[in-house]
Structure formats: structure tokens, C-alpha cells
C-alpha positions as a printed NumPy array, in Angstrom:
array([[  3.211, -21.58 ,  47.218],
       [  4.001, -21.326,  43.431],
       [  0.654, -19.346,  42.83 ],
       [  1.619, -17.071,  45.787],
       [  5.126, -16.299,  44.798],
       [  3.477, -15.587,  41.088],
       [  0.991, -13.063,  42.676],
       [  3.797, -11.399,  44.671],
       [  5.985, -11.147,  41.416],
       [  2.833,  -9.753,  39.557],
       [  2.34 ,  -7.049,  42.348],
       [  6.217,  -5.971,  42.475],
       [  6.055,  -5.72 ,  38.737],
       [  3.082,  -3.557,  38.866],
       [  4.167,  -1.388,  41.385],
       [  7.854,  -0.932,  39.864],
       [  5.816,   0.235,  36.684],
       [  4.219,   3.221,  38.436],
       [  5.741,   6.748,  38.197],
       [  6.033,   7.987,  41.546],
       [  7.063,  11.66 ,  40.732],
       [  5.077,  14.871,  39.904],
       [  3.819,  15.206,  36.638],
       [  4.534,  18.928,  35.7  ],
       [  4.481,  20.252,  32.094],
       [  4.867,  16.928,  30.544],
       [  7.8  ,  15.654,  32.609],
       [  7.976,  13.552,  35.955],
       [  9.934,  15.39 ,  38.274],
       [ 10.573,  15.175,  42.394],
       [  9.001,  17.196,  44.841],
       [ 10.723,  20.108,  46.612],
       [ 13.592,  18.688,  48.569],
       [ 12.733,  15.394,  47.008],
       [ 10.016,  14.91 ,  49.808],
       [  8.13 ,  11.741,  49.759],
       [  5.162,  10.032,  51.387],
       [  4.084,   6.258,  51.877],
       [  1.179,   4.51 ,  50.171],
       [ -0.071,   1.781,  52.415],
       [ -1.975,  -1.516,  51.397],
       [ -5.166,  -1.387,  53.694],
       [ -5.309,  -5.087,  53.701],
       [ -1.986,  -5.507,  55.645],
       [ -1.052,  -1.952,  56.491],
       [  2.325,  -2.353,  55.121],
       [  4.1  ,   0.158,  52.752],
       [  3.501,  -0.487,  49.152],
       [  5.638,   2.569,  47.788],
       [  6.738,   6.323,  48.224],
       [  5.619,   9.028,  46.241],
       [  6.353,  12.792,  45.787],
       [  4.925,  14.815,  48.583],
       [  4.552,  18.124,  46.719],
       [  4.98 ,  21.575,  48.309],
       [  3.008,  24.906,  47.44 ],
       [  5.785,  25.717,  45.171],
       [  5.489,  22.622,  43.649],
       [  1.609,  23.094,  42.9  ],
       [  2.266,  26.611,  41.49 ],
       [  4.795,  25.093,  39.206],
       [  2.027,  22.609,  38.022],
       [ -0.411,  25.44 ,  37.357],
       [  1.98 ,  27.594,  35.461],
       [  2.552,  24.713,  33.324],
       [ -1.083,  24.258,  32.857],
       [ -1.397,  28.247,  32.161],
       [  1.361,  27.955,  29.337],
       [ -0.432,  24.996,  27.789],
       [ -3.79 ,  26.553,  27.642],
       [ -3.946,  29.034,  24.778],
       [ -2.54 ,  26.204,  22.238],
       [ -4.644,  23.295,  23.39 ],
       [ -7.718,  25.406,  23.211],
       [ -6.899,  25.828,  19.654],
       [ -6.734,  21.907,  18.976],
       [ -9.506,  20.793,  16.61 ],
       [-12.278,  18.696,  18.406],
       [-11.233,  15.747,  16.3  ],
       [ -7.784,  15.999,  17.859],
       [ -8.97 ,  15.93 ,  21.398],
       [-11.389,  13.072,  20.291],
       [ -8.292,  11.023,  18.971],
       [ -6.546,  11.34 ,  22.525],
       [ -9.38 ,  10.507,  24.408],
       [-10.099,   7.342,  22.243],
       [ -6.525,   6.191,  22.328],
       [ -6.445,   6.704,  26.379],
       [ -9.529,   4.687,  26.214],
       [ -7.898,   2.034,  24.476],
       [ -4.912,   1.944,  26.638],
       [ -6.839,   1.828,  29.683],
       [ -8.785,  -1.302,  28.362],
       [ -5.732,  -2.83 ,  27.27 ],
       [ -3.88 ,  -2.605,  30.72 ],
       [ -6.792,  -3.2  ,  32.784],
       [ -5.239,  -6.181,  34.376],
       [ -2.323,  -4.223,  35.739],
       [ -4.272,  -1.147,  36.704],
       [ -6.988,  -3.53 ,  38.584],
       [ -4.36 ,  -5.169,  40.531],
       [ -2.797,  -1.531,  41.365],
       [ -5.977,  -0.303,  42.516],
       [ -6.59 ,  -3.423,  44.644],
       [ -3.272,  -2.741,  46.374],
       [ -3.559,   0.766,  47.224],
       [ -7.537,   0.701,  47.939],
       [ -8.556,  -2.454,  48.935],
       [-11.46 ,  -3.577,  46.933],
       [-11.595,  -6.828,  45.292],
       [-10.078,  -7.417,  42.06 ],
       [-13.345,  -7.844,  40.558],
       [-14.591,  -4.689,  41.461],
       [-11.231,  -2.921,  40.485],
       [-11.594,  -4.359,  36.909],
       [-15.266,  -3.157,  36.937],
       [-13.907,   0.413,  37.857],
       [-11.308,   0.374,  35.164],
       [-13.862,  -0.251,  32.638],
       [-16.32 ,   2.579,  34.131],
       [-13.202,   4.81 ,  34.189],
       [-12.559,   4.244,  30.502],
       [-15.971,   4.651,  29.493],
       [-15.864,   8.424,  30.443],
       [-13.032,   8.796,  27.924],
       [-15.016,   7.337,  25.139],
       [-18.155,   9.275,  26.202],
       [-16.415,  12.717,  26.287],
       [-14.456,  11.887,  23.086],
       [-18.031,  11.952,  21.443],
       [-18.815,  15.194,  23.479],
       [-15.799,  16.812,  22.182],
       [-17.349,  16.66 ,  18.429],
       [-21.037,  17.837,  19.675],
       [-19.962,  21.254,  21.226],
       [-22.451,  23.706,  19.703],
       [-23.872,  27.116,  19.431],
       [-26.609,  29.251,  17.988],
       [-27.269,  31.847,  15.526],
       [-30.539,  33.911,  15.221],
       [-32.084,  37.217,  14.214],
       [-32.424,  39.78 ,  17.028],
       [-36.244,  40.217,  17.779],
       [-36.265,  43.701,  16.71 ],
       [-34.252,  43.098,  13.505],
       [-31.229,  45.038,  12.485],
       [-28.585,  42.453,  14.44 ],
       [-27.717,  39.025,  14.542],
       [-26.873,  36.746,  17.748],
       [-24.076,  34.407,  17.462],
       [-23.518,  32.217,  20.41 ],
       [-20.305,  30.122,  20.74 ],
       [-18.891,  28.091,  23.797],
       [-15.216,  28.168,  24.679],
       [-13.235,  26.381,  27.196],
       [-13.35 ,  27.867,  30.689],
       [ -9.389,  27.697,  31.129],
       [ -7.119,  25.912,  33.637],
       [ -8.835,  23.769,  35.834],
       [ -8.014,  22.349,  39.288],
       [ -9.246,  18.714,  39.901],
       [ -9.36 ,  17.288,  43.21 ],
       [-10.469,  13.596,  43.253],
       [-11.346,  11.14 ,  46.275],
       [ -9.823,   7.829,  47.357],
       [-12.67 ,   5.483,  47.018],
       [-12.74 ,   5.39 ,  43.204],
       [ -9.157,   6.658,  42.09 ],
       [ -9.401,   6.043,  38.657],
       [-13.228,   6.791,  37.721],
       [-13.338,   9.993,  39.459],
       [-10.178,  11.022,  37.587],
       [-11.525,  10.175,  34.02 ],
       [-14.963,  11.495,  35.183],
       [-13.237,  15.147,  35.63 ],
       [-10.226,  14.79 ,  33.029],
       [-12.298,  13.446,  30.078],
       [-14.735,  16.568,  29.945],
       [-11.735,  18.861,  30.457],
       [ -9.566,  17.584,  27.599],
       [-12.829,  17.351,  25.505],
       [-13.828,  21.01 ,  26.046],
       [-10.21 ,  22.036,  25.401],
       [ -8.964,  22.7  ,  29.16 ],
       [ -5.781,  22.033,  30.797],
       [ -5.747,  21.035,  34.35 ],
       [ -3.94 ,  20.316,  37.726],
       [ -5.085,  17.153,  39.296],
       [ -4.466,  16.294,  43.121],
       [ -5.496,  12.91 ,  43.78 ],
       [ -6.199,  11.69 ,  47.442],
       [ -3.199,  10.805,  49.475],
       [ -4.412,   7.228,  50.412],
       [ -4.704,   6.435,  46.801],
       [ -2.245,   8.41 ,  44.582],
       [ -0.821,   5.362,  42.488],
       [ -4.01 ,   4.796,  39.898],
       [ -3.841,   8.55 ,  38.987],
       [ -0.041,   8.541,  38.466],
       [ -0.71 ,   5.567,  36.405],
       [ -3.42 ,   7.304,  34.276],
       [ -1.075,  10.301,  33.929],
       [  1.226,   7.915,  32.03 ],
       [ -1.583,   6.467,  29.931],
       [ -2.398,  10.181,  28.824],
       [  1.312,  10.816,  27.969],
       [  1.313,   7.528,  25.857],
       [ -1.985,   8.586,  24.352],
       [ -0.531,  11.768,  22.811],
       [ -1.931,  14.327,  25.281],
       [  0.258,  17.369,  24.778],
       [  2.868,  18.439,  27.444],
       [  1.311,  20.886,  30.237],
       [ -2.269,  19.75 ,  29.588],
       [ -2.629,  17.301,  32.423],
       [ -0.455,  17.894,  35.496],
       [ -0.454,  15.501,  38.6  ],
       [  0.479,  16.776,  42.091],
       [  0.362,  14.592,  44.973],
       [  0.479,  15.585,  48.356],
       [ -0.107,  14.995,  52.101],
       [ -0.725,  18.815,  52.347],
       [ -3.946,  19.204,  50.336],
       [ -5.131,  22.454,  51.824],
       [ -1.513,  24.064,  51.931],
       [ -1.018,  23.201,  48.406],
       [ -4.504,  23.783,  46.604],
       [ -5.418,  27.15 ,  48.473],
       [ -2.642,  29.027,  46.76 ],
       [ -3.595,  27.699,  43.412],
       [ -7.39 ,  28.356,  43.946],
       [ -6.342,  32.157,  45.073],
       [ -3.663,  32.714,  42.57 ],
       [ -6.095,  33.963,  39.991],
       [ -4.431,  31.611,  37.219],
       [ -7.113,  28.872,  37.508],
       [-10.748,  29.43 ,  36.231],
       [-12.529,  26.234,  37.517],
       [-12.5  ,  23.959,  40.491],
       [-14.09 ,  20.481,  40.316],
       [-13.942,  18.627,  43.743],
       [-15.103,  15.274,  44.851],
       [-15.138,  14.734,  48.472],
       [-16.636,  15.679,  51.826],
       [-19.402,  18.524,  52.153],
       [-17.023,  19.919,  54.937],
       [-14.059,  20.303,  52.72 ],
       [-16.393,  21.211,  49.806],
       [-17.82 ,  24.28 ,  51.714],
       [-14.173,  25.426,  52.48 ],
       [-13.133,  25.259,  48.939],
       [-16.334,  27.324,  47.86 ],
       [-15.323,  30.044,  50.24 ],
       [-12.001,  30.081,  48.855],
       [-13.256,  30.125,  45.214],
       [-15.334,  32.922,  46.049],
       [-12.267,  35.432,  46.267],
       [-11.611,  34.82 ,  42.558],
       [-15.183,  33.964,  41.385],
       [-13.882,  30.512,  40.22 ],
       [-16.443,  28.319,  38.506],
       [-17.098,  25.224,  40.651],
       [-18.479,  21.603,  40.24 ],
       [-19.177,  19.963,  43.803],
       [-19.854,  16.217,  44.088],
       [-20.019,  16.136,  48.104],
       [-21.492,  13.665,  50.863],
       [-24.617,  11.651,  50.665],
       [-27.199,  10.005,  52.962],
       [-28.966,   7.997,  50.597],
       [-32.372,   6.591,  51.415],
       [-33.472,   3.35 ,  50.198],
       [-37.257,   2.938,  50.222],
       [-39.023,  -0.81 ,  49.833],
       [-42.639,  -0.727,  49.546],
       [-44.612,  -3.891,  50.707],
       [-45.67 ,  -4.291,  46.899],
       [-42.145,  -4.466,  45.555],
       [-40.699,  -7.763,  44.444],
       [-38.491,  -8.582,  47.353],
       [-35.857, -10.705,  45.636],
       [-35.453,  -7.607,  43.391],
       [-35.387,  -5.22 ,  46.436],
       [-32.636,  -7.329,  48.06 ],
       [-30.331,  -7.546,  45.251],
       [-30.851,  -3.864,  44.805],
       [-29.794,  -3.45 ,  48.024],
       [-26.916,  -5.544,  47.917],
       [-25.806,  -3.516,  44.9  ],
       [-26.462,  -0.227,  46.689],
       [-24.809,  -1.112,  49.919],
       [-22.053,  -3.192,  49.211],
       [-20.304,  -1.586,  46.004],
       [-16.854,  -0.726,  47.142],
       [-17.531,  -1.981,  50.509],
       [-20.076,   0.554,  51.216],
       [-17.215,   3.416,  50.737],
       [-19.474,   5.114,  48.176],
       [-21.285,   8.455,  48.189],
       [-24.077,   6.797,  46.465],
       [-24.16 ,   3.623,  49.056],
       [-27.719,   3.167,  50.493],
       [-27.362,   4.575,  53.897],
       [-30.753,   4.473,  55.266],
       [-32.927,   1.479,  54.476],
       [-36.603,   1.929,  54.899],
       [-38.733,  -1.106,  54.465],
       [-42.515,  -1.074,  54.803],
       [-43.402,  -2.673,  58.151],
       [-45.179,  -5.7  ,  56.818],
       [-42.185,  -7.005,  54.838],
       [-39.554,  -5.277,  57.309],
       [-38.654,  -8.766,  58.792],
       [-38.614, -11.009,  55.604],
       [-36.59 ,  -8.453,  53.731],
       [-33.986,  -7.834,  56.556],
       [-33.511, -11.788,  57.02 ],
       [-33.286, -12.118,  53.151],
       [-30.628,  -9.263,  53.078],
       [-28.767, -10.806,  56.189],
       [-28.486, -14.408,  54.67 ],
       [-26.845, -12.58 ,  51.599],
       [-24.722, -10.486,  53.485],
       [-23.612, -13.2  ,  55.864],
       [-22.327, -15.337,  52.812],
       [-19.979, -12.845,  51.586],
       [-16.393, -13.857,  51.532],
       [-14.253, -11.37 ,  53.307],
       [-10.502, -11.111,  52.833],
       [ -7.769,  -9.095,  51.058],
       [ -8.757,  -8.047,  47.674],
       [ -6.136,  -9.986,  45.737],
       [ -7.162, -13.156,  47.204],
       [ -9.227, -15.585,  45.053],
       [-12.851, -15.534,  45.953],
       [-12.94 , -12.328,  48.025],
       [-16.117, -10.177,  47.766],
       [-15.366,  -7.931,  50.443],
       [-12.075,  -6.167,  50.941],
       [-10.791,  -3.844,  53.949],
       [-12.038,  -0.349,  54.64 ],
       [ -9.558,   2.273,  53.786],
       [ -7.788,   2.916,  56.972],
       [ -8.136,   2.709,  60.659],
       [-10.005,   5.82 ,  60.875],
       [-12.694,   4.76 ,  58.472],
       [-13.124,   1.525,  60.205],
       [-13.073,   3.249,  63.72 ],
       [-16.153,   5.463,  62.479],
       [-18.204,   2.303,  61.296],
       [-17.409,   0.633,  64.549],
       [-18.687,   3.712,  66.437],
       [-21.814,   4.092,  64.439],
       [-22.77 ,   0.45 ,  65.134],
       [-22.059,   0.601,  68.67 ],
       [-24.254,   3.829,  68.916],
       [-27.367,   2.326,  66.881],
       [-27.351,  -0.95 ,  69.118],
       [-27.222,   1.111,  72.447],
       [-30.37 ,   2.871,  71.009],
       [-32.156,  -0.627,  70.337],
       [-31.129,  -1.514,  66.823],
       [-30.749,  -5.461,  66.536],
       [-27.838,  -6.952,  64.872],
       [-28.936,  -9.53 ,  62.333],
       [-25.229, -10.429,  61.127],
       [-21.819,  -9.04 ,  61.508],
       [-21.138,  -6.087,  63.961],
       [-17.577,  -7.618,  65.185],
       [-14.228,  -6.631,  64.13 ],
       [-12.344,  -9.669,  63.212],
       [ -8.84 , -10.238,  64.513],
       [ -5.56 ,  -9.951,  62.436],
       [ -4.07 ,  -7.325,  60.111],
       [ -5.853,  -4.774,  57.841],
       [ -8.851,  -2.659,  58.268],
       [-11.344,  -5.244,  57.694],
       [-14.955,  -5.325,  59.008],
       [-17.907,  -7.751,  58.27 ],
       [-20.856,  -7.204,  56.115],
       [-23.389,  -6.196,  59.04 ],
       [-27.123,  -5.815,  58.954],
       [-29.158,  -3.81 ,  61.714],
       [-32.99 ,  -4.031,  62.176],
       [-35.158,  -1.335,  63.843],
       [-32.42 ,   1.34 ,  63.628],
       [-33.976,   4.487,  65.458],
       [-34.354,   7.661,  63.437],
       [-31.973,   9.232,  66.061],
       [-29.179,   6.947,  65.737],
       [-26.105,   8.687,  64.43 ],
       [-25.904,   6.457,  61.168],
       [-29.302,   7.643,  60.233],
       [-27.721,  11.036,  60.124],
       [-24.12 ,  10.491,  58.865],
       [-22.632,   8.459,  56.039],
       [-21.758,   5.03 ,  57.334],
       [-19.047,   4.622,  54.486],
       [-18.756,   0.86 ,  55.222],
       [-20.674,  -2.392,  54.834],
       [-23.474,  -1.898,  57.357],
       [-27.111,  -2.005,  56.133],
       [-29.057,   0.085,  58.388],
       [-32.799,  -0.943,  58.372],
       [-35.903,   1.311,  59.592],
       [-39.279,   0.138,  59.197],
       [-42.062,   2.563,  58.104],
       [-45.671,   2.336,  57.825],
       [-47.117,   5.092,  55.252],
       [-45.928,   6.592,  52.186],
       [-46.02 ,  10.327,  53.097],
       [-44.221,   9.508,  56.41 ],
       [-41.207,   7.856,  54.659],
       [-40.759,  10.295,  52.091],
       [-40.783,  13.099,  54.718],
       [-38.247,  10.982,  56.515],
       [-35.956,  10.505,  53.578],
       [-36.091,  13.954,  52.539],
       [-35.238,  14.925,  56.138],
       [-31.338,  15.6  ,  55.648],
       [-29.199,  18.369,  54.347],
       [-28.076,  15.932,  51.684],
       [-29.926,  15.276,  48.385],
       [-27.352,  12.934,  46.196],
       [-29.616,   9.712,  45.369],
       [-32.238,   7.953,  46.516],
       [-33.648,   4.345,  45.822],
       [-37.208,   3.317,  45.376],
       [-38.448,  -0.333,  45.143],
       [-42.31 ,  -0.583,  44.251],
       [-44.369,  -2.297,  41.572],
       [-46.955,   0.612,  41.465],
       [-46.256,   2.5  ,  38.708],
       [-48.243,   5.741,  40.116],
       [-46.478,   5.423,  43.362],
       [-43.102,   4.99 ,  41.511],
       [-43.521,   8.323,  39.605],
       [-45.049,  10.091,  42.62 ],
       [-42.246,   9.187,  44.985],
       [-39.521,   9.73 ,  42.604],
       [-40.775,  13.102,  41.892],
       [-41.165,  13.877,  45.707],
       [-37.761,  12.797,  46.935],
       [-35.182,  15.621,  47.129],
       [-32.138,  14.154,  45.404],
       [-30.216,  14.857,  42.287],
       [-30.7  ,  11.216,  41.205],
       [-33.073,   8.355,  41.722],
       [-32.832,   4.732,  41.209],
       [-36.092,   3.164,  40.575],
       [-36.161,  -0.599,  40.935],
       [-32.423,  -0.47 ,  40.428],
       [-29.351,  -0.163,  42.939],
       [-26.976,   1.367,  40.776],
       [-27.485,   4.769,  38.929],
       [-23.779,   5.54 ,  37.632],
       [-23.418,   5.656,  34.179],
       [-21.035,   7.889,  31.987],
       [-23.828,   8.727,  29.549],
       [-25.993,  10.013,  32.498],
       [-25.774,  13.097,  34.482],
       [-24.369,  12.652,  38.084],
       [-24.685,  14.937,  40.854],
       [-26.889,  16.223,  43.785],
       [-28.922,  18.924,  45.307],
       [-28.732,  20.822,  48.773],
       [-25.461,  20.053,  50.611],
       [-24.409,  17.038,  48.209],
       [-23.107,  19.343,  45.521],
       [-23.293,  21.677,  42.476],
       [-23.188,  20.974,  39.032],
       [-23.243,  17.473,  37.05 ],
       [-20.701,  15.212,  35.886],
       [-21.223,  12.613,  32.94 ],
       [-24.167,  12.831,  30.195],
       [-24.434,  15.384,  27.666],
       [-24.22 ,  18.339,  30.385],
       [-20.949,  17.001,  31.798],
       [-18.964,  19.022,  29.241],
       [-20.863,  22.318,  29.899],
       [-19.199,  22.415,  33.291],
       [-15.852,  23.201,  31.343],
       [-17.257,  25.62 ,  28.582],
       [-18.175,  29.2  ,  28.805],
       [-20.872,  30.6  ,  26.707],
       [-19.853,  33.735,  24.407],
       [-22.551,  35.924,  22.824],
       [-21.386,  38.048,  19.716],
       [-23.675,  40.863,  18.707],
       [-23.588,  41.344,  14.945],
       [-24.935,  44.641,  13.226],
       [-26.412,  44.086,   9.846]])
């Protein structure tokens, strides 16, 4: 009982320390008419906190603050921006325990995963601190002589950043980091399910010395009503969005009116290919990483696991054994490896997808039944012989369900893997070097994991093709999304 009381005390302390108002112009302020909305714990369904529910007018106030701060911030030196980001990196690292607990409470992932996300999130600040010092340009003689070309890069201007609920801290730093490094101000709208992590990050940025108005945070349940006026105001110059393809398309239409620069990290339907010459232990470990990170609630999650027929039963059995052994429970509980899904709608979709697949002939090797009790839990599930026309072969599962589809020939599986409007990430497991390179080059995706189940790295370019998005985040190219190239012609 003492340990339980201590845990409850820690939770109360962490929740009490988080700002719950809007961050506008360097100050925390209430929403219009003091409107608020609840943030709930997906493990219990109970309310954790109330945060400010911004109106369109609040959003415009935040954008005005970003616009007002843009000129002075663009004039700061790269070293100043480096120092801010490195200070924020240090604070994230120092506060990792409290930030991890906060994330687990509002999002549900186990504490170990939350700690991993804070570490990952902090690395974006450290990576882009270095990129701030490496913004370059060019100088050359005109081909015909008589002139010189000077090429410089300048901040694009005030940015609108929209982040999802599944990685509430890392998706924030992946956007805010390059924006600050490039000299851009921003207005951030986090997902309504998980606003607390972003609000805590806002306080860290204040503590790190980021000037007033450079980072503004607007929490709201009316995402479309608040963001559309900002997009169409003509005051913002860029939108970066991580979320569903459906919403991304709507935002692209809105951005077209003012020709805003856009970065879109949208939906996925990741194929995971296991050939019969692969090391099956390695492939199973890779599938566990690619499928079960964040309870499967990730755009990079292995959605369609294609296994060559000769090893399909063996692979499926090994995977089912690993999945069945995972401990399901509240993310705050000791030993938990699989937390709840984000909400009832998220779990209901998983239930429907599993039912559809089994009705079409898929075999359940483990899991597949909703447990009794509170919270939005779903057990780790393995389905074998999932037919290609099952819904889960066409849609993101976004849950702890491994969908295994046997295949026979290389050409056929590559064709099946590419038969989707999405193209974020693919995974390939084989010990044949020629096949590895051949298949990796043929797969239509922005990223490929070759004999590895995790591709995300702050130092690597993250992004997709087709309906999975536009642009790249992370890597040396991530900062370019926040810079404009200017050419100056000089007569000599």
C-alpha cells in the first residue's frame, strides 16, 4: 500500500507541475471565456486534468505573437540558437522521470517506452542545435562572366506545427527543433488527447531561454476551427503536420490559397517482408520492434507481415509465443510491456479489423479478445493466413495486432507490398545481399529497414512518398524544410 500511495503522490505532483493554459507571447494565459477540456487516462478512463480550450481568436493571438517575434529571432546568431536548443536538451534529460510519468498518464505507453521517447525527443534538440551552425550557402562566377552568384538561406518565417497524440513529445521536438535552429517562430497545436507533454515542453523552452513569442502553444478541441483561420490569414509561411492522410489532404487544400510551404508526415501501411533465407530469430525480434512499439500505435508499425510460405508457420508460431508472453496493464505498473490504446474509438477499430479478418478466414494464434475491466486495453494478437482483401491489409491497424500473409515469389510480394496508396516505410529480412539491395530499391517507400525493425533516428531523414507525405524531418535535410533559398546576383 505504501508503494501505491507513493506512486499516486508522484502522479499528483507531476500533474500539478504542468501548465494548463495557453502559451502566447511568452506568458501562460487562459482561453477565451476560460473554456477548458478534460485530459483522460486511457488506462482507467478517468480525468487527469483540465486544460485551456482555445478559440479561433486565441489562435490568432498566438500567431500574432509569433509574427511579432519573427524579425528579432531571425536576427539571432546561430550560436545563440544552438545554446537554446542545447539547454533544452539538458533540461529534457534532467526531467526525464517526471516527463515519462506524465506521458504515460495521458497516453498510456509503459514507463520504459515513455523514457525512451523522452530520450529520443531530446536528441532532436541536440541534433538540430548542430544543424543551426551548419546552415550554408554558395558563391560562384556566372558562366558567362561579368557577374557573381551569391546564394544564402533564410528562415521561412512563422510556422504552424500540428502534432499527433501517439508520440506527444518527440513529434514536438522533431518540428520545434529545426524551426528554432533555422530562426523561425511557431504556433504549435498538440493533439487534444495528449496536450500535457507539449505544455511541459513549453515550460522547458521558457526555462531554456527561448525568447517570448518564438514558441506558442494552443490547445483546443476545435482543431479545424482554430487552425484554418491561421492557415488562411496570410501571416504564417509554413505548415508542418503529422497525422492522418485524410486530414493532411484537407490542410493541403487550405494551404494552397496562400501557397504555404508544407511538410506532411501522414498515414502508413508498412509491409514487413521475411524471406526464407532470413535468420528467423532476427526476423521475429525485428517484427516485435516494428509491430509493438507504442502498442502498435505508430505510423511506422509493421501493418502487413509477408512471410515466405516455407517458413510462415514457424515464424508465426515464434512470433505468437513472444506476443503471448507480453504483460498487459497500466503503463505505470511494474512489469507492464503493453499499455492501453488511446481511447475507445481506437480500440473499437482494432476489434472491427480483427473480426473482419477472421470472418475472411484468418486464424487467431493468440489474443483477439477484449479483456474485461476498465481502460482501453487490447491483447497482443497474431493472425495467420490473413487474406489480401481483409480490411487490415488495406488500413492502418494502429494496435497490437500482427497480420501475417504467406507469399511464394519475390516479384509477387514486392508487387503486393507496393499495392497501396501509402509509402512511408518498408521492412525487409533476408541474408541474401543481392536480394536485399534489389528489393529495397524496388519498394515504394521513403524509408526501408533492412534486417532491422526500427528506422527512426534524429540524424536520419524521416518521411514518405505517395499519400504518406511530403518533405523530410530529421537528418541534415530536416532544417531545409524551414529555410528559403535566396539568390543575389552581383555585377562585377
